[in-house]
N, C-alpha and C positions, 0 to 999 in steps of 0.2 A: 825753523825760521831761516830764511834764505840769507846767508852771510854775504852774498854779493849784492844785496838790496840795501838801499839807504833806509835808515830807520829814523823815526820821529824824535825830535828833541823834547817834545812834550811828554812827560812821564805817563799821564793818563792814556794818551793815544798809544804810546809804546806798550803799555801793559795790555791794553785791549787787543792790539795787533798780535802781541806775543801769545796771549791766551787763545786767540782764534787760530794762530799757527800751530800751537800745541795740540789743540783738538783735531785739526785737520791731519796733523802728522800721526796722531794715534789712530785715526780712521784708516790712514794708509797702511800702517802696521797691521791693523786688524784684517783688512782686506787681503793683504799679502800672506799673512799667517794662515788664512783659510785655504790657500792653495799650495802651501809648502810641501805637504805630503806627496802631491802629484808632481810638483816641480820644485825640487830642493834648492834650485838656484834663486828662488824667491826669498831665501833667508836674507840676502843682501838688502832687499827692499824693506824687509821687516826691520833690519838694523837701521836703515836710513830713516824710517819713520820714527823709531824709538829715540835715536840720537837727535833728530830734529825736534821732537817733543821735549826732550830734556833741555836742549839749548833754549828753546822758546820759554820754557818754564823758568829757567835760570834768569833769563832776561826780565821776565815779569817779577820775579822775587827781588832781583837787584834793583829794580826800578820802583819798588813799592814804598820806599820811605820818603818822607818830606825832604830829607837831606840828600836824596839820591841825585846823582849827576849823570849826565849823558856819558861821561867817560867811564862810568862803572860798568857799562856793557859794550863799550867801543873797543875795536881792535886797535891796539897802540900803533901798529904799522899802517893801518888804514882807518883813521878816526871816524869816517862816515859809515863804516861797516861794523857788523856785529862781531864781537870777539869769538875766537874758536871755543869749543866746548871745554877743552882742558883749562883754558884761562878763566872762563866763567865759573868752572867748578872750584878752582883755587880761590877766586874772589868770594864765592858763596860760602866757602869754608873759613874765611878770614874774618876775625873780629873787626877789621878795618872797614868791612863792607856790610856785614850783617850782624845783628845782635841775637843772642839767644832769646827765644827759642827758634827764630827764623833761620839762623845760621845752620848750615848743613853739618851734621856730625857723622862722618863716614869713617869706617874702618879702612885700613890699608887694603884689605881684600876687596871691599866694595869699590874702592877707587880703581883697583886693577881690573875688576870686572867691567866697569864703565869704560876703561881704556881699551879693553878687548872688544867691546861693542863698537866703539869708534873705529877701531882697526878693521872690524868686519865690514862696517859701512864703507870704509875707504878702499876695500879690495876690488 
């Protein structure tokens, strides 16, 4: 999901857009992964696709409740923009935003691996 793009205040539209973005991001990751052996620098694009898919999926999950608010996925410093992955992950792991079983239950190692993936995307 493009964090520089405005996103809908309507939850249904936001969920649909997020799921479509996640699918396209996974397609990007798959296309780039196919060429990694010949061109190792393509790993960055694989990471970009995977992080984008994660971000879009988190937006969809955080928008899926009847009580969901626009602010649940907004960047606090730029309210019209999607929050960064790290913040969306914190929210998706928080009982303030998602209830079990939808709430993410990640180990510390899993969170660190996701942070490494985000760092790879940012290189």
